[in-house]
C-alpha positions in Angstrom: 17.2 -33.2 -16.8 20.9 -34.6 -16.5 22.1 -32.4 -19.1 20.3 -29.0 -18.1 21.6 -29.8 -14.2 25.0 -30.0 -15.9 25.0 -27.1 -17.8 23.4 -25.4 -14.8 26.4 -25.7 -12.6 28.7 -25.6 -15.5 27.3 -21.8 -16.2 27.7 -21.4 -11.9 31.1 -22.8 -12.1 32.4 -20.3 -15.0 30.7 -17.5 -13.7 32.1 -17.5 -10.6 28.9 -18.0 -8.7 29.7 -21.6 -7.8 31.9 -20.6 -5.3 30.0 -17.7 -3.9 29.0 -19.7 -0.8 26.2 -17.5 -0.3 25.0 -18.0 -3.9 24.5 -21.5 -4.1 21.3 -22.7 -1.9 19.2 -19.9 -3.5 20.4 -21.0 -7.5 19.7 -24.7 -6.6 16.3 -23.9 -5.0 15.4 -21.4 -7.8 17.0 -24.4 -10.6 14.8 -26.6 -9.1 11.8 -24.3 -9.0 12.3 -23.5 -12.8 12.0 -27.1 -13.5 9.2 -27.8 -11.4 7.4 -25.3 -13.1 8.5 -25.6 -16.7 4.7 -26.4 -18.1 2.6 -24.4 -15.3 -0.5 -25.5 -15.1 -3.6 -23.2 -16.7 -6.5 -22.5 -14.6 -9.7 -23.2 -16.1 -12.2 -20.3 -15.5 -14.3 -23.1 -13.3 -10.8 -23.5 -11.4 -10.7 -19.6 -10.4 -14.6 -19.7 -9.7 -14.0 -22.3 -7.3 -11.1 -20.6 -5.6 -12.8 -17.3 -5.3 -15.6 -19.5 -3.6 -13.1 -21.0 -0.9 -11.2 -17.5 -0.6 -14.7 -15.9 0.2 -15.3 -19.0 2.7 -12.0 -18.5 4.2 -13.1 -14.4 4.5 -16.4 -15.5 6.4 -14.6 -18.1 8.8 -12.6 -15.2 9.9 -15.0 -12.3 10.1 -17.7 -14.0 11.6 -15.4 -15.5 14.3 -14.4 -11.7 14.6 -17.7 -10.5 15.3 -18.8 -13.2 17.3 -16.2 -12.9 19.7 -14.1 -10.3 19.5 -15.8 -7.0 18.7 -15.8 -4.3 19.5 -12.0 -5.1 20.3 -9.3 -4.1 17.6 -8.7 -7.8 17.2 -9.6 -11.3 17.2 -6.9 -13.9 19.3 -8.3 -17.5 17.7 -7.0 -19.7 20.1 -8.8 -18.7 22.8 -12.1 -17.0 20.7 -11.8 -13.2 22.7 -10.6 -10.1 21.6 -7.5 -7.6 22.2 -7.0 -4.2 21.6 -3.8 -3.4 19.7 -3.5 -0.2 17.7 -6.0 2.3 19.5 -9.3 0.7 20.4 -11.3 1.6 16.7 -12.8 -2.1 16.2 -9.9 -2.1 14.1 -10.3 -5.6 11.8 -14.1 -4.6 11.1 -12.9 -1.1 9.9 -10.1 -2.8 7.6 -12.7 -5.6 6.4 -15.1 -3.2 5.3 -13.8 -2.6 1.2 -13.4 -6.5 1.3 -17.3 -6.9 1.8 -17.9 -5.0 -1.2 -14.9 -6.8 -3.0 -16.6 -10.3 -2.2 -19.8 -8.7 -3.6 -21.6 -8.0 0.2 -23.2 -5.3 -0.6 -25.6 -6.1 2.4 -23.0 -6.3 5.2 -20.8 -3.8 3.9 -23.9 -0.8 4.1 -24.7 -2.3 7.5 -21.2 -1.8 8.8 -20.4 1.4 7.2 -23.7 3.2 9.3 -22.4 0.8 12.3 -19.4 3.1 12.4 -21.0 5.9 11.9 -22.9 5.3 15.4 -19.9 3.5 16.9 -16.7 5.1 16.5 -15.2 8.2 18.4 -11.5 9.8 18.0 -11.9 11.7 21.4 -10.4 9.0 23.4 -7.3 9.1 25.6 -5.5 6.4 23.7 -1.7 6.6 22.3 -2.2 5.6 19.2 0.5 5.0 15.7 0.5 7.3 13.5 1.6 5.6 11.0 -0.7 2.2 11.4 -3.8 4.5 12.2 -3.1 6.1 8.9 -2.5 3.0 6.5 -5.3 0.7 8.6 -9.0 0.9 8.8 -9.0 4.5 10.6 -7.9 6.9 7.4 -6.8 4.6 4.9 -10.2 2.3 5.4 -12.8 4.9 5.9 -11.3 6.7 3.1 -12.0 4.0 0.9 -15.3 3.4 1.9 -16.2 6.1 1.5 -15.0 6.1 -2.6 -16.9 2.8 -2.8 -20.6 4.1 -0.8 -22.0 4.4 -4.4 -20.9 1.0 -5.5 -22.4 -0.5 -2.2 -25.5 1.2 -2.7 -25.7 3.4 -0.1 -27.2 6.8 0.2 -25.5 9.5 -0.7 -25.0 12.9 0.3 -25.3 15.4 -2.7 -21.7 16.3 -4.1 -20.3 12.5 -3.0 -17.8 12.0 -3.4 -16.2 15.7 -2.2 -18.7 15.0 1.1 -20.2 12.3 3.1 -20.3 10.9 6.6 -16.9 8.5 6.1 -15.1 10.9 4.6 -15.9 13.0 7.7 -14.8 10.5 10.1 -11.2 9.9 7.8 -11.0 13.6 8.2 -11.4 14.0 12.1 -9.3 10.9 12.7 -6.6 12.6 10.2 -6.7 15.8 12.1 -5.7 14.0 15.4 -2.7 12.8 14.2 -1.9 16.0 12.9 0.1 17.1 16.3 2.5 14.7 15.3 4.0 16.7 12.1 4.7 19.8 14.5 8.1 18.7 14.4 11.2 20.8 13.9 11.8 18.9 10.7 8.3 18.4 9.9 8.5 14.4 10.0 6.2 12.8 12.5 7.0 11.5 15.5 5.8 7.6 15.8 3.2 7.7 18.2 0.3 10.7 19.4 -2.6 10.5 22.0 -5.7 11.4 20.3 -7.3 13.0 23.3 -3.8 15.2 24.3 -1.7 15.8 21.0 2.1 14.1 21.3 3.4 13.5 25.1 6.5 15.4 26.0 8.2 12.0 26.7 7.7 10.6 23.4 11.1 9.6 21.5 11.7 11.8 18.6 13.4 8.2 16.2 11.1 6.7 14.1 11.0 4.6 11.1 11.5 5.7 7.9 8.2 4.0 6.8 6.7 6.4 9.9 7.5 9.2 8.1 7.3 8.9 4.2 3.7 7.0 4.0 1.3 9.3 4.2 1.1 11.3 0.9 -1.6 8.7 -0.1 -4.8 9.0 2.4 -3.3 12.7 2.7 -4.0 13.9 -0.3 -6.8 12.2 -1.2 -8.0 13.8 1.8 -6.8 17.1 0.7 -8.2 16.8 -2.7 -11.6 15.2 -1.2 -12.5 17.9 1.0 -10.5 20.9 -0.8 -8.4 21.6 3.0 -4.6 21.6 1.8 -3.2 21.3 5.7 -2.9 17.3 5.2 -1.0 16.8 1.6 0.8 19.9 2.8 2.1 18.1 5.8 2.9 15.0 4.1 4.6 16.6 1.3 7.1 18.4 4.2 7.3 15.1 5.4 9.0 14.0 2.1 10.9 16.5 1.0 12.4 16.3 4.5 12.7 12.9 4.2 14.2 13.0 0.7 17.2 15.8 1.9 18.4 13.3 4.4 20.0 10.9 1.8 23.0 9.8 1.9 25.9 10.7 -0.3 25.5 7.9 -2.3 21.6 8.2 -2.2 20.9 5.5 0.4 18.6 5.9 3.6 18.6 4.3 6.9 15.9 2.8 8.7 15.7 4.5 11.9 15.7 8.4 12.3 15.5 11.3 14.5 12.4 13.5 13.6 13.3 16.4 15.6 17.6 16.3 14.7 17.7 14.4 11.3 20.6 12.0 12.3 20.4 8.4 11.4 19.6 6.3 14.3 20.0 3.2 12.4 21.8 3.4 9.2 20.8 -0.3 7.3 19.5 0.3 3.9 17.8 -1.3 2.3 13.9 -2.1 0.5 12.6 -4.3 3.5 10.7 -3.9 7.1 11.2 0.0 8.1 11.7 1.4 5.2 9.6 -0.7 2.2 6.1 1.7 2.3 7.8 4.5 2.1 9.1 3.2 -1.6 6.1 2.0 -1.9 4.4 5.3 -2.0 6.5 7.3 -3.9 5.7 5.3 -7.1 1.8 5.4 -6.1 1.7 8.7 -5.2 3.1 9.1 -8.5 0.5 7.3 -10.4 -2.3 8.6 -7.8 -1.4 12.3 -8.4 0.3 12.1 -11.3 3.5 13.5 -9.6 6.4 13.9 -11.3 8.5 14.8 -8.2 7.5 11.8 -6.3 8.5 9.5 -9.4 12.1 11.5 -9.2 12.6 10.8 -6.1 11.9 6.8 -6.4 13.8 6.7 -9.6 16.8 8.2 -7.9 16.5 6.0 -5.2 16.1 3.1 -7.5 19.4 4.0 -9.1 21.1 3.2 -5.5 19.1 0.6 -4.7 20.5 -1.1 -7.5 23.9 -0.3 -7.5 24.6 -0.8 -3.8 21.8 -3.3 -2.6 20.7 -5.8 -5.4 22.7 -9.0 -5.8 21.5 -11.3 -8.2 17.8 -10.0 -8.0 18.1 -10.0 -4.0 18.2 -7.1 -2.5 20.3 -7.0 0.7 20.5 -4.8 3.4 24.0 -2.2 3.5 25.6 0.7 5.4 23.6 3.5 4.4 27.0 5.5 3.2 29.1 2.7 2.6 27.1 0.7 0.3 28.9 -2.3 2.3 26.6 -5.6 3.2 25.2 -5.5 7.1 22.4 -8.2 6.5 22.4 -10.5 3.8 18.8 -11.4 4.6 15.5 -11.4 2.8 12.1 -9.8 5.2 8.9 -10.9 4.3 7.5 -7.3 3.3 10.2 -7.0 0.6 7.9 -9.5 -1.1 6.1 -5.9 -2.2 9.4 -5.2 -4.8 8.2 -7.2 -8.0 4.7 -5.9 -8.2 6.5 -1.7 -7.7 8.3 -3.0 -10.2 5.5 -4.4 -12.3 3.8 -0.8 -12.1 6.8 0.9 -13.7 7.2 -1.5 -16.6 10.4 -3.5 -15.5 8.9 -6.8 -15.8 12.0 -8.9 -16.6 14.0 -7.4 -13.2 10.2 -7.8 -11.2 9.9 -11.5 -12.6 13.5 -12.8 -11.6 13.1 -11.3 -8.1 9.6 -12.9 -7.8 11.1 -16.0 -9.0 13.3 -15.9 -5.9 11.2 -14.9 -3.2 9.0 -17.3 -4.2 11.6 -20.4 -3.7 11.5 -19.2 -0.2 7.7 -19.5 -0.2 7.7 -23.2 -1.7 10.7 -24.0 1.2 8.4 -23.4 3.9 4.4 -22.8 3.0 4.5 -19.7 4.1 7.4 -16.4 4.3 9.4 -16.0 7.3 9.8 -12.5 8.3 13.5 -12.9 7.6 15.1 -15.8 6.1 19.5 -16.2 5.5 20.4 -15.8 2.0 24.0 -17.6 2.6 22.8 -20.4 4.9 18.8 -20.6 3.0 17.1 -21.1 5.8 15.3 -19.0 8.3 16.9 -16.4 11.0 16.5 -17.5 14.6 13.9 -15.5 16.6 12.8 -14.3 13.4 10.7 -17.6 12.3 7.3 -16.5 12.6 5.1 -15.9 9.9 2.0 -13.5 10.6 -0.8 -14.5 7.8 1.1 -11.8 5.6 1.9 -13.0 2.3 -0.6 -9.8 1.1 3.2 -8.5 -0.5 4.0 -11.2 -2.8 0.3 -12.1 -3.6 -0.1 -8.4 -4.1 2.7 -8.8 -6.4 1.9 -11.8 -8.1 -2.2 -10.1 -8.9 -0.1 -7.2 -10.7 2.4 -10.0 -12.9 -0.7 -12.2 -13.4 -2.3 -9.0 -15.0 0.9 -8.1 -16.6 2.2 -11.5 -18.3 -1.1 -13.9 -17.9 1.7 -16.6 -17.0 -0.6 -19.1 -14.8 2.2 -19.9 -12.7 1.2 -16.7 -10.8 -2.1 -18.0 -10.0 -0.3 -21.2 -8.3 0.8 -19.0 -5.7 -2.4 -18.0 -4.9 -3.2 -21.6 -5.0 -0.7 -22.5 -2.4 -1.0 -19.8 -0.3 -5.0 -20.6 0.4 -4.1 -24.2 0.8 -1.3 -24.0 3.0 -3.4 -21.0 5.2 -6.0 -23.5 5.6 -4.4 -26.7 6.5 -1.9 -24.9 9.5 -3.3 -21.4 10.4 -6.8 -22.5 10.7 -8.8 -22.7 14.1 -12.2 -23.4 14.9 -12.1 -19.4 15.9 -10.7 -18.2 12.9 -7.0 -18.1 11.5 -3.8 -18.0 13.4 -0.5 -16.5 13.3 2.7 -18.8 12.6 4.8 -18.5 15.4 7.6 -20.6 13.7 7.8 -22.0 10.3 9.5 -24.7 11.4 7.1 -26.8 13.5 4.3 -24.6 12.7 3.6 -23.4 16.0 0.9 -20.7 16.2 0.2 -17.8 18.3 -2.9 -16.3 19.9 -3.3 -13.2 17.0 -5.2 -12.7 13.9 -3.9 -9.4 12.4 -6.4 -6.8 10.5 -4.6 -6.7 7.5 -5.2 -11.0 7.4 -8.6 -9.7 5.7 -7.7 -5.9 4.8 -5.1 -7.5 2.4 -4.3 -11.0 2.3 -7.7 -12.0 1.8 -8.5 -9.4 -0.7 -5.5 -9.6 -2.4 -6.3 -13.5 -3.2 -9.8 -13.1 -4.2 -8.5 -10.3 -6.4 -5.8 -12.3 -8.0 -8.6 -15.0 -9.2 -11.2 -12.5 -10.7 -9.6 -11.0 -13.2 -12.8 -9.0 -14.1 -13.6 -7.0 -10.8 -14.3 -3.9 -10.9 -10.9 -2.5 -8.7 -8.7 -3.7 -11.3 -10.5 -1.5 -14.2 -11.4 -3.6 -17.1 -13.1 -6.6 -17.6 -17.0 -6.7 -18.1 -18.0 -5.1 -14.9 -15.0 -3.2 -14.9 -15.9 -1.1 -17.9 -19.4 -0.8 -17.7 -19.9 0.1 -14.0 -19.0 3.3 -13.2 -20.7 6.3 -11.6 -21.2 9.3 -11.8 -20.3 12.4 -9.2 -19.4 15.6 -7.8 -21.8 18.5 -8.1 -24.2 18.1 -11.0 -22.6 14.2 -11.5 -20.3 15.6 -14.2 -18.0 13.3 -12.8 -16.8 10.0 -14.5 -15.7 7.6 -11.1 -14.5 4.4 -11.1 -13.6 4.1 -14.8 -9.7 4.4 -14.1 -8.8 1.7 -11.9 -7.8 2.2 -8.3 -4.6 2.6 -6.5 -3.9 0.5 -3.2 -2.5 1.6 -0.4 -0.2 0.0 1.6 -3.1 -2.2 3.5 -4.6 -2.8 0.3 -7.1 -0.1 1.0 -8.7 1.3 -3.0 -8.5 4.9 -3.6 -9.9 6.1 -6.6 -7.6 8.8 -8.9 -10.7 10.1 -10.7 -12.7 11.4 -8.0 -9.3 13.2 -6.2 -9.7 14.9 -9.7 -12.6 15.9 -9.5 -13.2 17.0 -5.8 -10.1 19.3 -6.4 -11.1 20.7 -10.0 -14.5 21.6 -7.8 -12.7 22.9 -5.4 -10.3 25.1 -8.2 -13.3 26.5 -9.7 -14.6 27.5 -6.5 -11.5 29.1 -5.6 -11.1 31.4 -8.9 -14.5 32.4 -8.7 -13.7 33.6 -5.2 -10.6 35.4 -6.4 -12.7 37.1 -9.3 -15.6 37.9 -6.8 -12.6 39.4 -4.2 -10.8 41.2 -7.5 -14.1 43.2 -8.1 -15.0 44.0 -4.8 -11.6 45.2 -4.2 -10.8 49.5 -4.3 -8.8 51.0 -6.7 -4.7 51.1 -5.7 -6.0 47.6 -2.9 -2.7 45.6 -2.7 -2.7 42.6 -5.1 -1.2 40.4 -2.5 -4.2 39.8 -1.1 -5.7 38.0 -4.3 -3.3 35.6 -5.0 -3.8 32.2 -4.3 -2.2 29.9 -1.7 1.3 28.2 -1.6 -0.5 25.2 -1.9 -2.7 23.5 -4.5 -6.0 22.3 -4.7 -5.9 21.5 -7.8 -3.5 19.1 -9.7 -0.6 17.8 -7.9 1.9 19.9 -11.4 0.7 22.4 -9.6 2.8 21.9 -7.0 6.1 23.5 -9.0 4.3 26.8 -9.9 4.3 29.9 -8.2 1.6 31.3 -6.1 -0.7 33.2 -8.8 0.9 31.1 -11.6 -1.1 29.7 -14.7 -0.8 26.1 -15.9 0.4 25.8 -19.5 -0.5 22.4 -20.4 -3.7 20.6 -19.9 -4.2 18.2 -16.6 -3.0 14.6 -17.0 -6.2 13.1 -15.6 -8.1 15.3 -17.5 -10.5 12.4 -18.6 -9.7 8.9 -16.8 -11.9 6.7 -18.2 -8.8 4.3 -19.8 -8.0 1.7 -17.4 -5.1 2.0 -15.4 -3.9 -1.4 -15.9 -3.3 -0.4 -19.6 -1.0 2.0 -18.6 0.4 1.0 -15.7 0.8 -3.3 -15.4 1.4 -4.0 -19.1 3.1 -0.8 -20.6 4.8 0.6 -17.5 3.6 4.1 -18.3 2.7 6.2 -15.8 2.2 9.4 -17.3 1.0 10.6 -20.7 3.7 10.7 -23.7 4.3 14.5 -23.5 5.4 14.5 -19.4 
């Protein structure tokens, strides 16, 4: 130990790092972490099964507390044992938890809740709702996920599922309520919309970057499943408008005016206000097999690595100059190692994850803001809203990619710390201050949607959502017209609220729509009189088929086979291990 310590500080000294005051606490903490975990505990299957049962118990304690004390409100208040509406009065926690029920194997409750929601949720209400939160959480993302998992849950299906179904129609209705927000000069959406009246004339045009760029997963899924291109079209228009606003050095800021395209907050980073924008570029590229989205992210990533990366931390910098503006780590940044692993950048992902894990071990949770120079929390940002989900999601991806049980140890640490600090007689409470573990009277819906789900999946490597293992390989479904589509066998892509989406379902339904469109075009061409204009028979300028056709002109034929023609191979074999998101010829 003495020799290793001496060598460590000599390396710091000669590299100049020892004199860089902002790095010393980080390196010392990381070094101690590495020494303590040099030989990570190897979890047996019996231990992993036991932890899964503990996670289940946590879920049902929170879930039953919500049903008993808070339903039909959006959220549970665990200190006063009552409920409150927060994001729009949608029984948000119940819908957000729906697919987690299936992950835990509770088909009966999934069926009961899915049926209940069809009878109780009404979107024709005079409520101002967050466009971003309504999309990613229960209302659109959660309903889409539940719809795609309905067969596995044993629900009665409509003919043609997954291209039709009551939960899909509910998701479509909710998304249509959001469309007025996209009616701006730039195509970038407002942050809030009234579900009954549309956008208020007094609504601010300023919204965060993530609020502009976090729609492509859900909206493209809707378009591919329903055959209505409107949703994917508005999401892509917003993405392309945002892409054009990047600075000369390739960065985007934190808040933008959606009417004028002027940056209001010019701090560039990967944390709060920006995070899910980058996440959706990568996951959208995977879900849709889309080169355009991947190109956008890779261009951003070059700038991020050049200007914001600092010894495997990512700081906030001025978007035009690249100068450091905030040397802090934010808990929402913890998704980044998982994103890196999806692209095959495992070495960088592991190093960054180790930094983030060192913060976790210091406090037993991730504070919202952590000062890297001081090695401590930032004043008034010491809270921990039971959202280790980003870090646990990264741990899940990295464990599947490396097999390193250190990531399982993080999961066990999370279970124990949440149980010890946050558990109350009525659920689990947000931690107001990690320094003294004061509690706040709130349990946000993502605790059941993300934190519990990722904890369970981390310790359940054979779960069907991983697209591998005993249950994952053998438990696929047939779908589409005539049941000719293979669904659920190629892995799932999680949205930023941990709602899984099946790429095979998108391909199945979009192929069905494309074939119907070709048939309609053929019948129309046969019915035309000689000399009639050909312009009417051209296809629309927006694809109902694969995303590759976005680059095609109207009426142009695809020259190569679709990238996802037979999605039977588990995605994890190409993503988490090899980092390969496209076919070799692409």
